[in-house]
Structures are given as structure tokens and as C-alpha cells.
TIZA-505640 format. One record per residue: residue number from 0; residue in one letter; x, y, z of N, C-alpha, C, O in turn. Coordinates in steps of 0.2 Angstrom, whole numbers, plus 2048, in hexadecimal, padded with zeros to 3 digits. Each point is the difference from the previous one (the first is absolute). Layout:
[NUM; 'a'; [X; Y; Z]; [X; Y; Z]; [X; Y; Z]; [X; Y; Z]];
...
% end
This chain:
[0; 'm'; [804; 7FA; 800]; [7FC; 806; 800]; [804; 806; 800]; [805; 801; 804]];
[1; 's'; [7FA; 804; 7F7]; [804; 806; 800]; [7FF; 805; 805]; [7FB; 800; 803]];
[2; 'g'; [80A; 804; 7FF]; [7FF; 805; 805]; [7FC; 806; 7FD]; [7FE; 800; 7FA]];
[3; 'p'; [801; 805; 80A]; [7FC; 806; 7FE]; [804; 803; 7FB]; [806; 801; 7FF]];
[4; 'a'; [7F6; 802; 7FC]; [802; 804; 7FB]; [804; 806; 802]; [7FD; 803; 805]];
[5; 'p'; [808; 7FF; 7F8]; [804; 806; 802]; [7FB; 806; 7FF]; [7FD; 801; 7FC]];
[6; 'r'; [804; 804; 809]; [7FC; 806; 7FF]; [803; 804; 7FB]; [806; 801; 7FF]];
[7; 'p'; [7F5; 802; 7FD]; [803; 805; 7FA]; [804; 806; 803]; [7FF; 802; 806]];
[8; 'a'; [805; 800; 7F6]; [804; 806; 802]; [7FC; 806; 802]; [7FB; 802; 7FC]];
[9; 'a'; [806; 801; 809]; [7FC; 806; 802]; [802; 806; 7FC]; [806; 801; 7FF]];
[10; 'p'; [7F6; 804; 7FF]; [802; 806; 7FD]; [804; 804; 805]; [7FF; 7FF; 806]];
[11; 'p'; [805; 806; 7F7]; [804; 804; 805]; [7FB; 804; 804]; [7FB; 802; 7FE]];
[12; 'l'; [807; 7FF; 808]; [7FD; 804; 805]; [800; 807; 7FF]; [805; 803; 7FE]];
[13; 't'; [7F6; 801; 803]; [800; 807; 800]; [804; 803; 806]; [801; 7FC; 805]];
[14; 'e'; [800; 80A; 7FB]; [804; 803; 806]; [7FB; 7FF; 806]; [802; 7FF; 806]];
[15; 'r'; [7F8; 803; 7F9]; [7FB; 7FF; 806]; [800; 7F9; 802]; [7FF; 7FF; 807]];
[16; 'q'; [801; 7FC; 7F5]; [800; 7F9; 802]; [806; 7FE; 803]; [800; 7FC; 805]];
[17; 'r'; [806; 807; 7F9]; [806; 7FE; 803]; [800; 803; 807]; [803; 7FC; 805]];
[18; 'e'; [7FA; 80A; 7FC]; [800; 803; 807]; [7FC; 7FB; 805]; [801; 7FF; 805]];
[19; 'r'; [7F9; 7FF; 7F8]; [7FB; 7FC; 804]; [804; 7F9; 802]; [7FF; 7FE; 805]];
[20; 'r'; [805; 800; 7F6]; [803; 7F9; 801]; [806; 802; 806]; [801; 7FB; 804]];
[21; 'r'; [802; 80A; 7FC]; [805; 802; 805]; [7FD; 800; 807]; [803; 7FE; 805]];
[22; 'r'; [7F7; 805; 7FB]; [7FC; 801; 806]; [7FF; 7F9; 803]; [800; 7FF; 806]];
[23; 'i'; [7FD; 7FD; 7F6]; [7FF; 7F9; 802]; [806; 7FC; 802]; [7FF; 7FD; 806]];
[24; 'l'; [806; 804; 7F7]; [806; 7FC; 802]; [803; 803; 807]; [802; 7FC; 804]];
[25; 'r'; [7FE; 80B; 7FD]; [802; 803; 806]; [7FB; 7FD; 806]; [803; 7FF; 805]];
[26; 'a'; [7F7; 801; 7F9]; [7FB; 7FE; 806]; [802; 7F8; 801]; [7FF; 7FE; 806]];
[27; 't'; [802; 7FE; 7F5]; [802; 7F9; 802]; [806; 800; 804]; [800; 7FC; 805]];
[28; 'a'; [805; 808; 7F9]; [806; 7FF; 804]; [7FF; 803; 807]; [803; 7FD; 805]];
[29; 'r'; [7F9; 808; 7FC]; [7FF; 802; 807]; [7FC; 7FB; 804]; [802; 7FE; 806]];
[30; 'l'; [7F9; 7FF; 7F7]; [7FC; 7FA; 804]; [805; 7FA; 801]; [800; 7FE; 806]];
[31; 'a'; [804; 800; 7F5]; [804; 7FA; 801]; [806; 802; 805]; [802; 7FC; 804]];
[32; 'g'; [800; 80A; 7FC]; [806; 802; 805]; [7FD; 800; 807]; [804; 7FF; 804]];
[33; 'r'; [7F6; 803; 7FD]; [7FD; 800; 807]; [7FE; 7F9; 802]; [801; 7FE; 806]];
[34; 'g'; [7FC; 7FE; 7F6]; [7FD; 7FA; 802]; [802; 7F9; 7FC]; [7FD; 7FB; 802]];
[35; 'g'; [807; 806; 7F9]; [802; 7FA; 7FD]; [7FB; 7FE; 7FA]; [7FC; 804; 7FF]];
[36; 'y'; [805; 7F6; 7FF]; [7FC; 7FD; 7FB]; [7F8; 801; 801]; [7FD; 802; 7FC]];
[37; 'e'; [802; 7FB; 80A]; [7F8; 800; 802]; [7FD; 807; 800]; [7FA; 800; 800]];
[38; 'a'; [80A; 805; 801]; [7FD; 807; 801]; [7FE; 803; 7F9]; [7FD; 805; 800]];
[39; 'v'; [806; 7F8; 7FB]; [7FE; 802; 7F9]; [7F9; 7FD; 7FE]; [800; 7FB; 7FE]];
[40; 'q'; [7FB; 809; 803]; [7F9; 7FE; 7FE]; [7FE; 805; 7FA]; [801; 806; 801]];
[41; 'm'; [7FC; 7F7; 7FA]; [7FE; 804; 7FA]; [7FC; 807; 802]; [801; 805; 7FE]];
[42; 'r'; [7FA; 7FA; 806]; [7FC; 805; 802]; [803; 806; 804]; [7FF; 806; 7FE]];
[43; 'e'; [806; 7F8; 806]; [804; 805; 804]; [805; 803; 7FB]; [801; 806; 801]];
[44; 'v'; [802; 7F7; 7FA]; [804; 803; 7FC]; [7FC; 805; 7FC]; [802; 806; 7FE]];
[45; 'a'; [7F8; 7F8; 7FF]; [7FC; 805; 7FC]; [7FE; 806; 805]; [801; 806; 7FD]];
[46; 'e'; [7FD; 7F9; 809]; [7FF; 806; 804]; [806; 804; 801]; [7FF; 806; 800]];
[47; 's'; [806; 7F7; 802]; [806; 804; 801]; [803; 804; 7FA]; [803; 805; 801]];
[48; 's'; [7FC; 7F8; 7F9]; [803; 803; 7FA]; [7FA; 805; 7FD]; [802; 803; 7FB]];
[49; 'q'; [7F9; 7FD; 808]; [7FA; 804; 7FD]; [7FE; 7FE; 7F9]; [7FF; 804; 7FC]];
[50; 'v'; [800; 7F6; 803]; [7FE; 7FD; 7FA]; [7FA; 7FB; 801]; [7FF; 7FD; 805]];
[51; 'a'; [7FC; 803; 7F6]; [7FB; 7FB; 801]; [802; 7F9; 800]; [805; 7FE; 7FD]];
[52; 'l'; [7F8; 7FE; 807]; [802; 7F9; 800]; [800; 7FC; 7F9]; [805; 7FD; 7FF]];
[53; 'g'; [7F6; 805; 7FD]; [800; 7FD; 7F9]; [806; 802; 7FC]; [803; 7FD; 7FC]];
[54; 't'; [7FF; 80A; 805]; [806; 802; 7FD]; [806; 7FD; 802]; [804; 7FE; 7FC]];
[55; 'l'; [7FD; 801; 80A]; [806; 7FC; 803]; [800; 7F9; 7FD]; [806; 7FE; 7FD]];
[56; 'y'; [7F5; 7FF; 802]; [800; 7F9; 7FD]; [801; 800; 7F9]; [803; 7FB; 7FD]];
[57; 'r'; [7FC; 80B; 7FF]; [802; 800; 7F9]; [807; 801; 800]; [803; 7FD; 7FB]];
[58; 'y'; [800; 806; 809]; [808; 801; 800]; [803; 7F9; 803]; [805; 7FE; 7FD]];
[59; 'f'; [7F9; 800; 808]; [803; 7FA; 803]; [7FA; 7FB; 802]; [7FC; 801; 805]];
[60; 'p'; [804; 7F9; 7F8]; [7FB; 7FB; 802]; [800; 7FD; 807]; [7FB; 7FD; 802]];
[61; 's'; [80B; 804; 801]; [800; 7FC; 807]; [806; 804; 804]; [803; 804; 7FD]];
[62; 'k'; [7FD; 7FA; 809]; [805; 803; 805]; [807; 7FD; 7FD]; [805; 804; 801]];
[63; 'v'; [7FB; 7F6; 7FD]; [807; 7FE; 7FD]; [802; 804; 7FA]; [806; 802; 800]];
[64; 'h'; [7F6; 800; 7FC]; [802; 805; 7FA]; [802; 806; 803]; [805; 803; 7FE]];
[65; 'l'; [7F8; 800; 807]; [801; 806; 804]; [807; 800; 803]; [804; 804; 7FE]];
[66; 'l'; [7FE; 7F7; 805]; [806; 7FF; 804]; [806; 7FF; 7FB]; [806; 802; 801]];
[67; 'v'; [7F9; 7FA; 7FA]; [805; 7FF; 7FB]; [802; 806; 7FC]; [806; 802; 7FF]];
[68; 'a'; [7F4; 802; 800]; [802; 806; 7FC]; [803; 805; 805]; [804; 804; 7FE]];
[69; 't'; [7FB; 7FC; 808]; [803; 804; 805]; [807; 7FE; 800]; [805; 805; 801]];
[70; 'm'; [7FD; 7F5; 7FF]; [807; 7FE; 800]; [804; 803; 7FA]; [805; 802; 800]];
[71; 'q'; [7F7; 7FD; 7FA]; [803; 803; 7FA]; [801; 807; 800]; [805; 803; 7FE]];
[72; 'd'; [7F7; 801; 805]; [800; 807; 801]; [806; 802; 805]; [804; 804; 7FE]];
[73; 'r'; [7FD; 7F8; 807]; [806; 801; 805]; [806; 7FF; 7FC]; [805; 803; 801]];
[74; 'l'; [7FC; 7F8; 7FB]; [806; 7FE; 7FC]; [801; 806; 7FB]; [806; 801; 7FF]];
[75; 'e'; [7F5; 801; 7FE]; [801; 806; 7FB]; [803; 806; 804]; [805; 803; 7FD]];
[76; 'r'; [7F9; 7FE; 809]; [802; 806; 804]; [808; 7FF; 802]; [804; 804; 7FF]];
[77; 'l'; [7FD; 7F5; 803]; [807; 7FF; 801]; [804; 801; 7FA]; [806; 802; 801]];
[78; 'h'; [7F8; 7FC; 7F9]; [804; 800; 7FA]; [801; 808; 7FF]; [806; 801; 7FE]];
[79; 'd'; [7F6; 803; 803]; [801; 807; 7FF]; [805; 803; 805]; [805; 803; 7FE]];
[80; 't'; [7FB; 7FA; 808]; [805; 802; 805]; [807; 7FE; 7FE]; [805; 804; 801]];
[81; 'l'; [7FB; 7F6; 7FC]; [807; 7FD; 7FE]; [803; 803; 7FA]; [806; 801; 800]];
[82; 'r'; [7F5; 802; 7FC]; [803; 804; 7FA]; [803; 806; 803]; [805; 803; 7FD]];
[83; 'e'; [7F8; 800; 808]; [803; 806; 802]; [806; 7FF; 805]; [805; 804; 800]];
[84; 's'; [7FB; 7F6; 803]; [806; 7FF; 804]; [802; 7F9; 7FF]; [7FE; 7FB; 804]];
[85; 'p'; [806; 803; 7F6]; [801; 7F9; 7FF]; [805; 7FD; 804]; [804; 804; 804]];
[86; 'p'; [7FC; 7F5; 7FD]; [805; 7FD; 804]; [807; 801; 7FE]; [801; 802; 7FA]];
[87; 't'; [804; 7FD; 80A]; [807; 802; 7FF]; [805; 7FB; 800]; [806; 801; 800]];
[88; 'g'; [7F8; 7F8; 800]; [804; 7FB; 801]; [805; 7FF; 7FA]; [7FE; 803; 7FA]];
[89; 'e'; [808; 7FA; 806]; [804; 800; 7FB]; [7FE; 7FA; 7FB]; [802; 801; 7FA]];
[90; 't'; [7FB; 7FA; 808]; [7FE; 7FB; 7FB]; [7F8; 800; 800]; [7FD; 803; 804]];
[91; 'a'; [801; 7F9; 7F6]; [7F8; 800; 800]; [7FD; 7FC; 806]; [7FB; 802; 802]];
[92; 'a'; [809; 7F9; 800]; [7FD; 7FC; 806]; [800; 805; 806]; [7FB; 800; 804]];
[93; 'd'; [80A; 804; 7FD]; [800; 805; 806]; [7FA; 805; 7FF]; [7FC; 801; 805]];
[94; 'r'; [803; 801; 7F5]; [7FA; 806; 7FF]; [7FA; 7FD; 801]; [7FB; 803; 803]];
[95; 'v'; [804; 7F6; 7FA]; [7F9; 7FD; 801]; [7FE; 7FF; 807]; [7FB; 801; 802]];
[96; 'a'; [80A; 7FC; 802]; [7FF; 7FE; 807]; [7FF; 807; 804]; [7FB; 7FF; 804]];
[97; 'q'; [808; 806; 7FA]; [7FF; 806; 804]; [7F9; 803; 7FE]; [7FC; 802; 805]];
[98; 't'; [802; 7FD; 7F5]; [7F9; 802; 7FE]; [7FB; 7FC; 803]; [7FB; 803; 803]];
[99; 'l'; [805; 7F7; 7FD]; [7FB; 7FB; 803]; [800; 801; 808]; [7FB; 800; 803]];
[100; 'm'; [80B; 802; 800]; [7FF; 801; 807]; [7FD; 807; 801]; [7FD; 801; 806]];
[101; 'r'; [804; 804; 7F6]; [7FC; 806; 801]; [7F8; 7FF; 7FF]; [7FC; 803; 804]];
[102; 'a'; [803; 7F8; 7F7]; [7F9; 7FF; 7FF]; [7FD; 7FC; 807]; [7FA; 801; 802]];
[103; 'f'; [80A; 7FB; 800]; [7FE; 7FC; 806]; [7FF; 805; 806]; [7FC; 7FF; 804]];
[104; 'g'; [809; 806; 7FD]; [7FF; 805; 805]; [7FA; 804; 800]; [7FD; 801; 805]];
[105; 'a'; [801; 800; 7F4]; [7FA; 804; 800]; [7FA; 7FC; 802]; [7FB; 803; 803]];
[106; 'l'; [805; 7F7; 7FB]; [7FA; 7FB; 803]; [800; 7FF; 807]; [7FB; 7FF; 803]];
[107; 'q'; [80C; 801; 800]; [801; 7FE; 807]; [7FC; 806; 804]; [7FE; 7FF; 806]];
[108; 'r'; [802; 807; 7F7]; [7FD; 806; 804]; [7F9; 7FF; 801]; [7FD; 803; 804]];
[109; 'e'; [800; 7F9; 7F8]; [7F8; 7FF; 800]; [7FF; 7F9; 800]; [7FD; 7FD; 7FA]];
[110; 'p'; [804; 7FF; 80B]; [800; 7F9; 800]; [7F9; 7FD; 7FE]; [7FF; 7FB; 7FD]];
[111; 'r'; [7FC; 808; 806]; [7F9; 7FE; 7FF]; [7FE; 801; 7F8]; [7FD; 7FB; 7FD]];
[112; 'l'; [805; 80A; 800]; [7FF; 801; 7F9]; [804; 7FB; 7FC]; [7FD; 7FD; 7FB]];
[113; 'a'; [809; 802; 807]; [804; 7FC; 7FC]; [7FD; 7F9; 801]; [800; 7FC; 7FB]];
[114; 'e'; [7FE; 802; 80B]; [7FD; 7F9; 800]; [7FA; 7FF; 7FC]; [7FE; 7FB; 7FD]];
[115; 'a'; [7FD; 80B; 803]; [7FA; 7FF; 7FC]; [802; 800; 7F9]; [7FC; 7FC; 7FC]];
[116; 'm'; [808; 808; 801]; [802; 800; 7F9]; [803; 7F9; 7FE]; [7FE; 7FD; 7FB]];
[117; 't'; [806; 800; 809]; [804; 7FA; 7FF]; [7FB; 7FA; 800]; [800; 7FC; 7FC]];
[118; 'r'; [7FB; 804; 809]; [7FB; 7FB; 800]; [7FC; 800; 7FA]; [7FE; 7FB; 7FD]];
[119; 'a'; [800; 80B; 801]; [7FC; 801; 7FA]; [804; 7FD; 7FA]; [7FD; 7FC; 7FB]];
[120; 'l'; [809; 806; 804]; [804; 7FE; 7FA]; [801; 7F8; 800]; [7FF; 7FD; 7FB]];
[121; 't'; [802; 800; 80B]; [801; 7F9; 800]; [7FA; 7FC; 800]; [800; 7FA; 7FE]];
[122; 's'; [7FA; 809; 803]; [7F9; 7FC; 800]; [7FD; 802; 7F9]; [7FA; 7FD; 7FF]];
[123; 'a'; [808; 807; 7FD]; [7FD; 802; 7FA]; [7FE; 7FA; 7FB]; [805; 7FC; 7FF]];
[124; 'd'; [7F5; 804; 7FE]; [7FF; 7FB; 7FC]; [801; 802; 7F8]; [802; 806; 800]];
[125; 'r'; [7FC; 7F6; 7FB]; [801; 803; 7FA]; [7FC; 806; 7FE]; [802; 804; 7FC]];
[126; 'g'; [7F9; 7FD; 807]; [7FC; 807; 7FF]; [804; 806; 802]; [7FE; 805; 7FD]];
[127; 'v'; [807; 7FA; 806]; [804; 806; 802]; [807; 800; 7FD]; [804; 804; 801]];
[128; 's'; [7FD; 7F8; 7FA]; [806; 7FF; 7FC]; [802; 806; 7FD]; [806; 802; 801]];
[129; 'p'; [7F6; 803; 7FC]; [803; 806; 7FD]; [803; 804; 805]; [806; 803; 7FF]];
[130; 'e'; [7F7; 7FE; 807]; [803; 804; 806]; [806; 7FD; 802]; [805; 803; 802]];
[131; 'v'; [7FB; 7F6; 7FF]; [807; 7FD; 803]; [805; 801; 7FB]; [806; 801; 802]];
[132; 'd'; [7F9; 7FE; 7F7]; [805; 801; 7FB]; [802; 807; 800]; [806; 801; 7FF]];
[133; 'q'; [7F6; 804; 803]; [803; 807; 800]; [805; 801; 806]; [805; 803; 7FF]];
[134; 'v'; [7F9; 7F9; 807]; [805; 800; 805]; [807; 7FD; 7FE]; [805; 803; 802]];
[135; 's'; [7FA; 7F8; 7FB]; [806; 7FC; 7FD]; [804; 804; 7FC]; [806; 801; 800]];
[136; 'r'; [7F7; 803; 7FB]; [803; 804; 7FB]; [804; 806; 803]; [805; 802; 7FF]];
[137; 'q'; [7F7; 801; 806]; [803; 805; 804]; [806; 7FE; 804]; [805; 804; 800]];
[138; 't'; [7FB; 7F7; 803]; [806; 7FD; 804]; [805; 7FF; 7FB]; [806; 802; 802]];
[139; 't'; [7F9; 7FB; 7F9]; [805; 7FE; 7FB]; [804; 807; 7FE]; [806; 800; 7FF]];
[140; 'a'; [7F6; 805; 7FF]; [802; 806; 7FE]; [805; 803; 805]; [805; 803; 7FE]];
[141; 'i'; [7F9; 7FD; 808]; [804; 803; 806]; [807; 7FC; 800]; [805; 803; 801]];
[142; 'v'; [7FA; 7F7; 7FF]; [807; 7FC; 800]; [804; 801; 7FA]; [806; 801; 801]];
[143; 'l'; [7F7; 7FF; 7F9]; [804; 802; 7FA]; [803; 807; 800]; [806; 801; 7FE]];
[144; 'd'; [7F7; 804; 805]; [802; 806; 801]; [806; 800; 805]; [805; 804; 7FE]];
[145; 'a'; [7FA; 7F9; 807]; [806; 7FF; 805]; [806; 7FD; 7FD]; [806; 802; 802]];
[146; 'm'; [7F9; 7F9; 7FA]; [806; 7FD; 7FD]; [804; 805; 7FB]; [806; 7FF; 7FF]];
[147; 'g'; [7F6; 806; 7FF]; [804; 804; 7FB]; [7FC; 801; 7FA]; [802; 803; 7FB]];
[148; 'g'; [7F8; 7FA; 805]; [7FB; 801; 7FA]; [802; 7FD; 7FA]; [801; 803; 7FB]];
[149; 'p'; [801; 7F6; 805]; [802; 7FD; 7F9]; [7FA; 800; 7FB]; [7FB; 7FE; 802]];
[150; 'e'; [807; 805; 7F8]; [7FA; 801; 7FB]; [7FE; 7F9; 7FE]; [7FA; 800; 7FE]];
[151; 'd'; [80A; 7FB; 801]; [7FE; 7FA; 7FE]; [803; 7FA; 805]; [805; 7FD; 7FE]];
[152; 'p'; [7F7; 802; 807]; [803; 7FB; 805]; [800; 7F9; 7FD]; [7FB; 7FF; 7FC]];
[153; 't'; [80A; 7FD; 806]; [800; 7FA; 7FD]; [7FB; 7FB; 804]; [7FE; 802; 805]];
[154; 'p'; [801; 7F8; 7F8]; [7FB; 7FC; 804]; [803; 7FE; 806]; [7FC; 7FF; 805]];
[155; 'e'; [80B; 800; 7FC]; [803; 7FF; 806]; [7FE; 805; 806]; [7FF; 7FF; 805]];
[156; 'q'; [802; 807; 7F8]; [7FF; 806; 805]; [7F8; 800; 802]; [7FF; 801; 806]];
[157; 'l'; [7FD; 7FE; 7F5]; [7F9; 800; 802]; [7FE; 7FB; 805]; [7FC; 800; 804]];
[158; 's'; [807; 7FA; 7FB]; [7FF; 7FA; 804]; [803; 802; 807]; [7FC; 7FE; 805]];
[159; 'a'; [809; 805; 7FC]; [803; 802; 806]; [7FC; 805; 803]; [7FF; 800; 807]];
[160; 'v'; [7FE; 805; 7F6]; [7FB; 805; 802]; [7FA; 7FD; 803]; [7FE; 801; 806]];
[161; 'r'; [7FF; 7FA; 7F7]; [7FB; 7FC; 802]; [801; 7FD; 807]; [7FC; 800; 805]];
[162; 'v'; [80A; 7FC; 7FB]; [802; 7FD; 807]; [800; 805; 805]; [7FE; 7FF; 806]];
[163; 'i'; [806; 807; 7F9]; [800; 805; 805]; [7FA; 802; 802]; [7FF; 801; 806]];
[164; 'e'; [7FC; 801; 7F5]; [7F9; 802; 802]; [7FD; 7FB; 805]; [7FD; 802; 805]];
[165; 'h'; [803; 7F7; 7F9]; [7FD; 7FB; 804]; [803; 800; 807]; [7FC; 800; 805]];
[166; 't'; [80B; 801; 7FC]; [803; 800; 806]; [7FE; 806; 804]; [7FE; 7FF; 806]];
[167; 'w'; [801; 807; 7F7]; [7FE; 806; 804]; [7F9; 7FF; 802]; [7FF; 802; 806]];
[168; 'l'; [7FD; 7FB; 7F7]; [7F9; 800; 802]; [800; 7FA; 806]; [7FC; 801; 805]];
[169; 's'; [808; 7FA; 7FA]; [800; 7FB; 805]; [802; 802; 806]; [7FE; 7FF; 806]];
[170; 't'; [808; 805; 7FA]; [803; 803; 806]; [7FB; 805; 804]; [7FF; 800; 806]];
[171; 'l'; [7FD; 804; 7F6]; [7FB; 804; 802]; [7FB; 7FC; 804]; [7FE; 802; 805]];
[172; 'i'; [7FF; 7F9; 7F8]; [7FB; 7FC; 803]; [803; 7FD; 807]; [7FC; 800; 805]];
[173; 't'; [80A; 7FD; 7FB]; [802; 7FD; 806]; [802; 805; 805]; [7FF; 7FF; 806]];
[174; 'w'; [803; 807; 7F8]; [801; 805; 805]; [7FA; 803; 803]; [7FF; 800; 806]];
[175; 'l'; [7FB; 801; 7F6]; [7FA; 802; 803]; [7FD; 7FB; 804]; [7FC; 802; 805]];
[176; 'a'; [805; 7F7; 7FA]; [7FE; 7FB; 804]; [804; 7FF; 807]; [7FE; 7FC; 804]];
[177; 'g'; [808; 808; 7FC]; [804; 7FF; 806]; [804; 7FA; 800]; [803; 7FE; 805]];
[178; 'r'; [7FF; 7FF; 7F5]; [803; 7FA; 800]; [808; 802; 7FE]; [804; 7FB; 7FF]];
[179; 't'; [7FD; 80B; 800]; [807; 801; 7FE]; [802; 807; 802]; [7FB; 805; 801]];
[180; 's'; [80B; 7FD; 800]; [803; 806; 803]; [801; 805; 7FA]; [801; 7FE; 7FA]];
[181; 'l'; [800; 808; 807]; [801; 805; 7FB]; [808; 7FF; 7FD]; [801; 801; 7FB]];
[182; 'd'; [803; 7FD; 80A]; [807; 7FE; 7FE]; [800; 7FA; 7FB]; [804; 800; 7FB]];
[183; 'q'; [7F8; 7FB; 806]; [800; 7FB; 7FC]; [7FD; 801; 7F9]; [802; 7FE; 7FB]];
[184; 'v'; [7F9; 807; 805]; [7FD; 802; 7FA]; [805; 804; 7FC]; [801; 7FE; 7FA]];
[185; 'r'; [803; 806; 809]; [806; 803; 7FC]; [805; 7FB; 7FD]; [802; 801; 7FB]];
[186; 'v'; [800; 7FA; 809]; [804; 7FB; 7FE]; [7FD; 7FC; 7FA]; [804; 7FF; 7FB]];
[187; 'd'; [7F6; 7FF; 806]; [7FD; 7FD; 7FA]; [800; 804; 7FA]; [801; 7FD; 7FA]];
[188; 'i'; [7FD; 809; 806]; [7FF; 804; 7FA]; [807; 801; 7FD]; [801; 800; 7FA]];
[189; 'e'; [804; 802; 80A]; [807; 801; 7FE]; [802; 7FA; 7FC]; [804; 800; 7FB]];
[190; 't'; [7FB; 7FA; 808]; [802; 7FA; 7FD]; [7FD; 7FE; 7FA]; [804; 7FF; 7FB]];
[191; 'v'; [7F5; 802; 804]; [7FD; 7FE; 7FA]; [802; 806; 7FA]; [800; 7FE; 7FA]];
[192; 'c'; [801; 808; 808]; [802; 805; 7FB]; [807; 7FE; 7FD]; [801; 803; 7FB]];
[193; 'r'; [803; 7F9; 808]; [806; 7FE; 7FD]; [7FF; 7FC; 7FA]; [805; 7FF; 7FC]];
[194; 'l'; [7F5; 7FF; 803]; [7FF; 7FC; 7F9]; [801; 805; 7FA]; [802; 7FE; 7FB]];
[195; 'l'; [7FD; 809; 806]; [801; 804; 7FB]; [808; 801; 7FE]; [801; 801; 7FA]];
[196; 'd'; [803; 7FE; 80B]; [807; 800; 7FE]; [802; 7FA; 7FC]; [804; 800; 7FC]];
[197; 'l'; [7F9; 7FA; 806]; [801; 7FA; 7FC]; [7FE; 801; 7F9]; [803; 7FD; 7FB]];
[198; 't'; [7F7; 806; 803]; [7FE; 801; 7FA]; [805; 805; 7FC]; [801; 7FF; 7FA]];
[199; 'e'; [801; 806; 809]; [805; 804; 7FD]; [807; 7FC; 7FE]; [802; 801; 7FB]];
[200; 't'; [800; 7FB; 80A]; [806; 7FC; 7FE]; [7FE; 7FB; 7FB]; [805; 7FF; 7FB]];
[201; 'g'; [7F6; 7FE; 804]; [7FE; 7FC; 7FB]; [800; 803; 7F9]; [802; 7FD; 7FB]];
[202; 'r'; [7FB; 809; 805]; [800; 804; 7FA]; [807; 802; 7FE]; [801; 800; 7FA]];
[203; 's'; [803; 802; 80A]; [807; 801; 7FE]; [803; 7FA; 7FD]; [804; 801; 7FB]];
[204; 'e'; [7FB; 7FA; 808]; [804; 7F9; 7FE]; [7FD; 7FF; 7F9]; [804; 7FD; 7FC]];
[205; 'q'; [7F6; 804; 802]; [7FD; 7FE; 7FA]; [801; 805; 7FB]; [7FF; 7FF; 7FA]];
[206; 'a'; [803; 807; 807]; [801; 806; 7FB]; [806; 7FE; 7FC]; [805; 7FD; 802]];
[207; 'p'; [7FA; 804; 7F7]; [805; 7FE; 7FB]; [807; 804; 801]; [7FF; 806; 802]];
[208; 'r'; [806; 7F7; 7FE]; [807; 803; 800]; [801; 804; 7FA]; [7FE; 7FE; 7FA]];
[209; 'p'; [805; 808; 807]; [802; 804; 7FA]; [805; 7FD; 7FC]; [802; 803; 7FB]];
% end
């Protein structure tokens, strides 16, 4: 039995619609920051953002959609900050590790919101695939920029980036659950980021000699 048909691409939002969407995401973040996942109720989000409940459902069909979109919005903000103040490590691995720890630090300051967004991301079904894909693309863009923005990353680099992203999410989940320390998170992220040094070494070895 086939899964649900993909949703058609939505038309571009007007400025008024973008502002309404921003209000909805800010309200979602406030509610989640105060009370976690369970505190995000569609009716309360609608009231807090001053939109009709029916309008809210047209933008976001469920709280999972809301929270995944909120995570994507937070990553966009982080990306803007990193463009203004990029990482300064000497190697790609150093810069990516520094970037991911900065992202971790931002989430650490709002643990209830971080837990709510992460819970939504990991429990999302196929109906939320477009929103989950946006989070993945945004995370990949952040990592590639931290590496130095390779215009045409190799398959090995992209594979390493995926493993790094999986590790970052896993460490976030275990830290939020109280099963690992911040020091261990840093060690794990720095360790997995060394995969990028290996891809650089492999590319150098494969490069044709003059």
C-alpha cells in the first residue's frame, strides 16, 4: 500500500503571510520554551499569535509541523549569525565542530524548546517529510558553509556531512535526556568531524599528478 501523496508545492507567501507565519512560530517557541512539547496546543498557539484557528491549520496541519518548522526557523537564524561571525578553526573539522557546538549552545539555553523541537523531528511521519527535509537541508548548508563552502562537494564529503548531522542530533537527544555530559557531547562532535579531514586526504591522494 502506497504512502500519502506528496503535498503540492505551496505558492510563495506574501509579506503579510510571512509576518503571520513569523508570529505563529514565535508563539510556538514561547509556549514550548515555557512548558515543553505538551504545552504546544494548536488553540493556544492561534490565540497567542492572534490568528484564527482555521488559519493556523492551513499553515501548519499539526503541532509536529509547527515544531519542526520552528526548528528550521531557529537554524535559519543561526545560519545568519554564522555568516556574520564565521568559525575560525584552521581545518574544516575544527570549523564544523565549533559551529555545531555553537548551535548546541543556543539550544542548551532553551532546553524545553530544544526537547520539544527534537521530539517533533524524531516522531515526524511521512506527512511531515517536506518540513523535515527543510531542516536537513538547512543543517547541511550550515555545515558546508563552516567547511569553507565547497561549490561541488564530493560524495565522500556529503556522506561525512550526513554522519556528522546524525551524530549531532543523537548527542542532542541523549544530552536532553540526561544520559550524557556536555563534555562528552563536545568530544563526540569533535571526533566525528574528523571524518572531514579524511575526505580531504582521500581527495588529495586521488588527484592526478601534474
